[in-house]
KEKOLTI-694396 format. One record per residue (C-alpha): residue in three letters; x, z, y negated. Coordinates in nm, 2 decimals. Layout:
BEGIN
rest  X  Z  Y
ALA  X  Z  Y .
...
END
This chain:
BEGIN
rest  X  Z  Y
MET  -1.35  -2.12  -0.41 .
ILE  -1.40  -1.77  -0.55 .
PRO  -1.11  -1.57  -0.40 .
TYR  -1.14  -1.22  -0.28 .
SER  -0.85  -1.14  -0.51 .
THR  -0.60  -1.32  -0.73 .
GLN  -0.33  -1.24  -0.99 .
THR  -0.40  -1.21  -1.36 .
ILE  -0.12  -1.38  -1.55 .
GLU  -0.14  -1.41  -1.92 .
ASP  0.07  -1.54  -2.20 .
ASP  0.26  -1.21  -2.26 .
ASP  0.36  -1.21  -1.89 .
ILE  0.50  -1.56  -1.93 .
ASP  0.68  -1.46  -2.25 .
SER  0.83  -1.16  -2.07 .
VAL  0.97  -1.37  -1.79 .
ASN  1.09  -1.64  -2.03 .
SER  1.29  -1.38  -2.22 .
VAL  1.48  -1.29  -1.91 .
LEU  1.54  -1.65  -1.82 .
ARG  1.70  -1.69  -2.16 .
SER  1.91  -1.38  -2.12 .
PRO  2.25  -1.34  -1.95 .
TYR  2.10  -1.15  -1.66 .
LEU  1.87  -1.30  -1.39 .
THR  1.96  -1.02  -1.15 .
CYS  2.14  -0.69  -1.15 .
GLY  2.05  -0.65  -1.52 .
PRO  1.86  -0.41  -1.73 .
ALA  1.50  -0.52  -1.66 .
VAL  1.50  -0.37  -1.31 .
SER  1.60  -0.03  -1.42 .
ASP  1.35  -0.05  -1.71 .
PHE  1.07  -0.14  -1.47 .
GLU  1.17  0.15  -1.24 .
GLU  1.18  0.40  -1.52 .
GLN  0.85  0.29  -1.67 .
THR  0.67  0.29  -1.33 .
ALA  0.81  0.64  -1.24 .
ALA  0.69  0.76  -1.58 .
TYR  0.35  0.61  -1.53 .
VAL  0.29  0.80  -1.20 .
ASN  0.50  1.11  -1.30 .
ALA  0.76  1.07  -1.03 .
SER  1.13  1.16  -1.08 .
TYR  1.29  0.85  -0.92 .
ALA  1.20  0.49  -0.84 .
VAL  1.38  0.21  -0.65 .
ALA  1.25  -0.14  -0.70 .
VAL  1.29  -0.39  -0.42 .
ASN  1.18  -0.74  -0.32 .
SER  0.87  -0.64  -0.12 .
CYS  0.67  -0.34  -0.01 .
THR  0.79  -0.41  0.35 .
SER  1.14  -0.36  0.22 .
ALA  1.03  -0.04  0.05 .
LEU  0.89  0.09  0.37 .
HIS  1.20  0.00  0.56 .
ILE  1.44  0.17  0.33 .
ALA  1.21  0.47  0.32 .
MET  1.24  0.50  0.69 .
LEU  1.62  0.46  0.67 .
ALA  1.65  0.73  0.41 .
LEU  1.45  0.97  0.62 .
GLY  1.68  0.91  0.91 .
VAL  1.44  0.75  1.15 .
LYS  1.60  0.62  1.47 .
SER  1.52  0.50  1.81 .
SER  1.46  0.84  1.96 .
ASP  1.20  0.93  1.70 .
ARG  0.82  0.90  1.69 .
VAL  0.62  0.78  1.38 .
PHE  0.25  0.82  1.34 .
VAL  0.07  0.55  1.14 .
SER  -0.28  0.49  1.01 .
ALA  -0.44  0.24  1.26 .
ILE  -0.61  0.03  0.99 .
SER  -0.35  -0.13  0.77 .
PHE  -0.13  -0.43  0.73 .
VAL  0.13  -0.45  1.01 .
ALA  0.42  -0.36  0.78 .
SER  0.30  0.00  0.78 .
ALA  0.41  0.03  1.14 .
ASN  0.67  -0.25  1.16 .
CYS  0.90  -0.05  0.93 .
ALA  0.95  0.21  1.21 .
ARG  0.98  -0.05  1.48 .
TYR  1.27  -0.21  1.29 .
LEU  1.46  0.11  1.37 .
GLY  1.35  0.12  1.73 .
ALA  1.12  0.42  1.68 .
GLU  0.81  0.48  1.89 .
VAL  0.49  0.42  1.69 .
ASP  0.16  0.58  1.76 .
PHE  -0.16  0.52  1.57 .
ILE  -0.40  0.77  1.40 .
ASP  -0.77  0.69  1.42 .
THR  -0.95  0.63  1.09 .
ASP  -1.28  0.72  0.94 .
LYS  -1.53  0.47  1.06 .
TYR  -1.67  0.42  0.71 .
THR  -1.37  0.42  0.48 .
GLY  -1.09  0.30  0.72 .
ASN  -0.87  0.59  0.59 .
LEU  -0.67  0.82  0.81 .
ASP  -0.89  1.07  1.01 .
VAL  -0.72  1.40  0.94 .
ASN  -0.89  1.57  1.23 .
HIS  -0.75  1.31  1.47 .
LEU  -0.41  1.35  1.32 .
GLU  -0.43  1.72  1.38 .
GLU  -0.53  1.66  1.74 .
MET  -0.23  1.43  1.79 .
LEU  0.00  1.68  1.64 .
ILE  -0.13  1.96  1.86 .
GLU  -0.07  1.75  2.17 .
ALA  0.27  1.63  2.05 .
GLU  0.38  1.99  2.00 .
LYS  0.28  2.07  2.35 .
GLN  0.50  1.78  2.47 .
ASN  0.78  1.87  2.23 .
ARG  0.75  1.52  2.08 .
LEU  0.64  1.58  1.73 .
PRO  0.66  1.28  1.49 .
LYS  0.95  1.26  1.24 .
VAL  0.73  1.07  0.99 .
VAL  0.36  1.02  0.93 .
VAL  0.26  0.71  0.73 .
ALA  -0.07  0.77  0.55 .
VAL  -0.23  0.45  0.40 .
HIS  -0.45  0.47  0.10 .
LEU  -0.67  0.18  0.22 .
SER  -0.84  -0.03  -0.05 .
GLY  -0.69  0.20  -0.31 .
ARG  -0.90  0.51  -0.20 .
PRO  -0.68  0.82  -0.17 .
VAL  -0.65  0.99  0.17 .
ASP  -0.71  1.36  0.18 .
LEU  -0.35  1.45  0.09 .
GLU  -0.41  1.82  0.06 .
LYS  -0.51  1.85  0.43 .
ILE  -0.23  1.62  0.54 .
TYR  0.02  1.83  0.34 .
ALA  -0.10  2.15  0.52 .
LEU  -0.03  1.98  0.85 .
LYS  0.31  1.86  0.72 .
LEU  0.41  2.22  0.64 .
LYS  0.29  2.34  0.98 .
TYR  0.45  2.07  1.19 .
GLY  0.75  1.97  0.99 .
PHE  0.71  1.59  0.96 .
TYR  0.80  1.37  0.66 .
LEU  0.51  1.21  0.48 .
ILE  0.52  0.85  0.34 .
GLU  0.23  0.74  0.13 .
ASP  0.17  0.37  0.19 .
ALA  0.01  0.31  -0.15 .
ALA  0.04  -0.07  -0.15 .
HIS  -0.33  -0.07  -0.26 .
ALA  -0.33  0.23  -0.47 .
LEU  -0.13  0.20  -0.80 .
GLY  -0.35  0.38  -1.05 .
ALA  -0.55  0.58  -0.80 .
VAL  -0.59  0.96  -0.86 .
TYR  -0.62  1.25  -0.61 .
LYS  -0.72  1.59  -0.75 .
GLY  -0.56  1.52  -1.08 .
HIS  -0.24  1.37  -0.94 .
LYS  -0.17  1.00  -0.98 .
ILE  -0.08  0.84  -0.65 .
GLY  0.29  0.79  -0.66 .
ASP  0.38  1.13  -0.81 .
CYS  0.48  1.25  -0.46 .
PHE  0.33  1.59  -0.52 .
TYR  0.23  1.60  -0.15 .
SER  0.47  1.35  0.01 .
ASP  0.84  1.27  0.04 .
ILE  0.81  0.91  -0.06 .
THR  0.54  0.68  -0.19 .
VAL  0.56  0.30  -0.17 .
PHE  0.39  0.04  -0.39 .
SER  0.33  -0.33  -0.34 .
PHE  0.34  -0.59  -0.63 .
HIS  0.22  -0.89  -0.43 .
PRO  0.00  -1.12  -0.64 .
VAL  -0.33  -0.97  -0.51 .
LYS  -0.23  -0.61  -0.58 .
ILE  -0.31  -0.40  -0.89 .
ILE  -0.01  -0.55  -1.08 .
THR  0.22  -0.82  -0.96 .
THR  0.59  -0.91  -0.98 .
ALA  0.51  -1.23  -0.77 .
GLU  0.67  -1.05  -0.48 .
GLY  0.80  -0.70  -0.49 .
GLY  0.77  -0.34  -0.40 .
MET  0.89  0.00  -0.50 .
CYS  0.98  0.35  -0.36 .
LEU  0.90  0.66  -0.55 .
THR  1.03  1.01  -0.48 .
ASN  1.12  1.34  -0.63 .
ASN  1.41  1.40  -0.40 .
GLU  1.74  1.29  -0.55 .
ASP  1.91  1.26  -0.21 .
LEU  1.64  1.03  -0.08 .
TYR  1.66  0.83  -0.40 .
ARG  2.03  0.78  -0.37 .
LYS  2.00  0.67  0.00 .
MET  1.72  0.43  -0.08 .
ARG  1.92  0.29  -0.37 .
LEU  2.21  0.22  -0.14 .
PHE  2.01  0.08  0.15 .
SER  1.84  -0.16  -0.09 .
SER  2.18  -0.32  -0.19 .
HIS  2.41  -0.35  0.11 .
GLY  2.48  0.02  0.13 .
ILE  2.73  -0.03  -0.16 .
GLU  2.81  0.26  -0.39 .
LYS  2.96  0.17  -0.74 .
ASP  2.94  0.51  -0.90 .
SER  3.28  0.67  -0.87 .
MET  3.12  1.01  -0.88 .
TYR  2.98  0.95  -0.53 .
MET  3.28  0.76  -0.38 .
THR  3.51  0.90  -0.11 .
ASP  3.80  0.76  -0.32 .
GLN  3.74  0.84  -0.69 .
SER  4.09  0.74  -0.81 .
ARG  4.04  0.36  -0.80 .
PRO  3.99  0.12  -1.10 .
ASN  3.64  -0.01  -1.20 .
TYR  3.66  -0.31  -0.96 .
TYR  3.64  -0.08  -0.66 .
TYR  3.32  -0.01  -0.47 .
GLU  3.24  0.13  -0.13 .
MET  3.00  0.03  0.14 .
GLN  2.88  0.37  0.27 .
TYR  2.58  0.26  0.48 .
LEU  2.48  -0.05  0.67 .
GLY  2.24  -0.17  0.40 .
PHE  2.04  -0.48  0.31 .
ASN  1.99  -0.72  0.03 .
TYR  1.65  -0.60  -0.08 .
ARG  1.71  -0.60  -0.46 .
MET  1.45  -0.71  -0.70 .
SER  1.56  -0.96  -0.96 .
ASP  1.53  -0.92  -1.33 .
VAL  1.29  -1.21  -1.34 .
HIS  1.05  -1.03  -1.12 .
ALA  1.10  -0.70  -1.29 .
ALA  1.02  -0.86  -1.63 .
LEU  0.68  -0.97  -1.50 .
GLY  0.63  -0.62  -1.36 .
ILE  0.71  -0.46  -1.70 .
SER  0.45  -0.68  -1.87 .
GLN  0.19  -0.62  -1.60 .
LEU  0.25  -0.25  -1.61 .
SER  0.17  -0.24  -1.98 .
LYS  -0.18  -0.36  -1.89 .
VAL  -0.24  -0.17  -1.57 .
ASP  -0.50  0.07  -1.72 .
ASP  -0.70  -0.23  -1.85 .
PHE  -0.68  -0.40  -1.51 .
LEU  -0.80  -0.08  -1.34 .
ALA  -1.09  -0.04  -1.58 .
ARG  -1.21  -0.39  -1.51 .
ARG  -1.18  -0.33  -1.13 .
ARG  -1.39  -0.01  -1.16 .
GLU  -1.65  -0.18  -1.37 .
PHE  -1.69  -0.46  -1.11 .
ALA  -1.70  -0.20  -0.83 .
LYS  -2.00  -0.04  -1.01 .
ASP  -2.16  -0.38  -1.05 .
TRP  -2.13  -0.44  -0.67 .
GLU  -2.28  -0.10  -0.60 .
GLU  -2.57  -0.17  -0.83 .
LEU  -2.64  -0.51  -0.69 .
LEU  -2.61  -0.42  -0.32 .
SER  -2.74  -0.06  -0.29 .
ALA  -3.10  -0.16  -0.23 .
ASP  -3.01  -0.32  0.10 .
LYS  -2.98  -0.04  0.35 .
ASN  -2.84  -0.28  0.61 .
LEU  -2.51  -0.27  0.42 .
THR  -2.27  0.02  0.41 .
LEU  -2.11  0.05  0.07 .
PRO  -1.78  0.21  -0.02 .
VAL  -1.78  0.58  -0.12 .
ALA  -1.81  0.61  -0.49 .
ASP  -1.54  0.78  -0.70 .
THR  -1.56  1.15  -0.74 .
GLU  -1.38  1.39  -0.97 .
ASN  -1.12  1.46  -0.69 .
SER  -1.08  1.10  -0.57 .
ILE  -1.06  0.80  -0.80 .
SER  -0.99  0.47  -0.63 .
SER  -0.78  0.19  -0.78 .
TRP  -1.04  -0.04  -0.62 .
HIS  -0.79  -0.29  -0.48 .
LEU  -1.06  -0.40  -0.24 .
TYR  -1.44  -0.37  -0.23 .
GLN  -1.51  -0.33  0.14 .
VAL  -1.87  -0.33  0.27 .
GLY  -1.99  -0.27  0.62 .
ILE  -2.19  -0.55  0.77 .
PRO  -2.44  -0.48  1.05 .
PHE  -2.29  -0.50  1.40 .
GLY  -2.26  -0.85  1.54 .
LYS  -2.31  -1.02  1.21 .
ARG  -1.98  -0.98  1.02 .
ASP  -1.82  -1.30  1.15 .
TYR  -2.13  -1.51  1.08 .
VAL  -2.15  -1.37  0.73 .
TYR  -1.77  -1.43  0.68 .
ASN  -1.78  -1.79  0.80 .
THR  -2.09  -1.88  0.60 .
LEU  -1.97  -1.72  0.28 .
ARG  -1.64  -1.90  0.30 .
HIS  -1.82  -2.23  0.38 .
ARG  -2.01  -2.18  0.06 .
GLY  -1.70  -2.12  -0.15 .
ILE  -1.68  -1.74  -0.15 .
CYS  -1.34  -1.65  0.00 .
VAL  -1.42  -1.31  0.15 .
GLN  -1.16  -1.15  0.38 .
VAL  -1.13  -0.89  0.65 .
HIS  -0.89  -0.59  0.61 .
TYR  -0.77  -0.52  0.89 .
LEU  -0.75  -0.57  1.26 .
PRO  -0.63  -0.24  1.40 .
ILE  -0.25  -0.27  1.42 .
TYR  -0.24  -0.17  1.79 .
LYS  -0.46  -0.47  1.88 .
HIS  -0.19  -0.72  1.77 .
PRO  -0.02  -0.90  2.06 .
TYR  0.32  -0.75  1.98 .
TYR  0.20  -0.39  1.99 .
GLN  -0.01  -0.47  2.30 .
SER  0.31  -0.59  2.46 .
ILE  0.51  -0.27  2.41 .
LYS  0.25  0.00  2.50 .
ASN  -0.09  0.06  2.64 .
TYR  -0.24  0.20  2.32 .
PRO  -0.57  0.38  2.35 .
THR  -0.88  0.24  2.18 .
LEU  -0.96  0.43  1.86 .
PRO  -1.33  0.44  1.80 .
GLY  -1.32  0.49  1.42 .
ALA  -1.08  0.21  1.37 .
GLU  -1.27  -0.02  1.60 .
TYR  -1.60  0.06  1.43 .
PHE  -1.46  0.00  1.08 .
PHE  -1.29  -0.33  1.18 .
GLU  -1.60  -0.48  1.35 .
ARG  -1.81  -0.43  1.04 .
THR  -1.58  -0.45  0.74 .
LEU  -1.58  -0.74  0.49 .
SER  -1.38  -0.75  0.16 .
LEU  -1.58  -0.90  -0.13 .
PRO  -1.43  -1.06  -0.44 .
LEU  -1.28  -0.80  -0.68 .
TYR  -1.01  -0.87  -0.94 .
PRO  -0.97  -0.84  -1.32 .
LYS  -1.05  -1.21  -1.39 .
LEU  -1.37  -1.21  -1.18 .
LYS  -1.67  -1.34  -1.38 .
ARG  -1.98  -1.13  -1.37 .
LEU  -2.19  -1.44  -1.31 .
ASP  -1.98  -1.52  -1.00 .
LEU  -2.01  -1.17  -0.88 .
GLN  -2.39  -1.18  -0.92 .
MET  -2.40  -1.52  -0.73 .
CYS  -2.18  -1.37  -0.45 .
ALA  -2.41  -1.07  -0.42 .
ALA  -2.72  -1.28  -0.41 .
THR  -2.57  -1.50  -0.14 .
LEU  -2.46  -1.21  0.07 .
LEU  -2.80  -1.04  0.04 .
GLY  -2.97  -1.36  0.14 .
LEU  -2.75  -1.39  0.46 .
ILE  -2.81  -1.02  0.55 .
ASP  -3.19  -1.06  0.51 .
GLU  -3.18  -1.39  0.70 .
LYS  -3.00  -1.23  1.00 .
LYS  -3.20  -0.91  1.02 .
ILE  -3.28  -0.80  1.38 .
END
């Protein structure tokens, strides 16, 4: 099978992990803080908190922002369920923002309409979660203007977007947002096997996320309520969680981060190859190309298949050993969300979902395999023309 994505693990990654396995620290050691500092420096953020998954990162971001059961949270409709679940963990009401029918990214005009209506009802959201789908940045400048006007916190769900750039700002620098989260799952831009990270420029949010990630325990006497006790003393100041990243995982992350620009360059080359090979078929809708103001990390290469044909193409390609994928079912269509609220149908999200197909794209992809995949896809589209 040719996967839609897979990790790139090389000898230096294995050596990095082995060095930690031979060290005194498998967890709570120096590798995690090193990984945090290097990632923060890479994206030009002030603070970073590494955790065991991006879902955990989203959860502690919500906790740090003080989300509770009486609050509302607005979330991009097209994303993995964790983007919304993190608010539901705290009992908050979740409403979904429609997306652009071609990119799957948050529709800023619909967000503004939702905010206008919410203000009339005196029910503005506490947080908006904006997802950089497939690694393509959302229009942060416009969302930021709405943030200033309506007073919500902004979380960038950048699970797909390490290395993406918006108007000269690397995604993760939190120039427009309060918190950005990354994923280090094996199919993402870099991997720690499992892992995630919160980035922020706000020291208070950083300290809260740090505590929430490790049982709510404070060990720095400077921040304790009782500063007179010996070194053994620590205080549980919040009801936190065991979301820590281990040094083993962080060691892999450090090694991967040192190669991230090479990984991104390969992804961008393959995205151009896909565009060159598929652009002649006007039945396919191709992703928007990079511009000076918006540079994708190309986590996914998502094409639009003609209506009614996507599932046939999906099943046939997988039967032929090409492991394409679909990202994503609108979150509000999952049975859990259907059970809690009668969510309205969002036309942009529905259009995008019914047509989208994610094609193979990862640093180890072979050009010959990419060309074979393209030829197979084009043959299917031609075969199924109306």
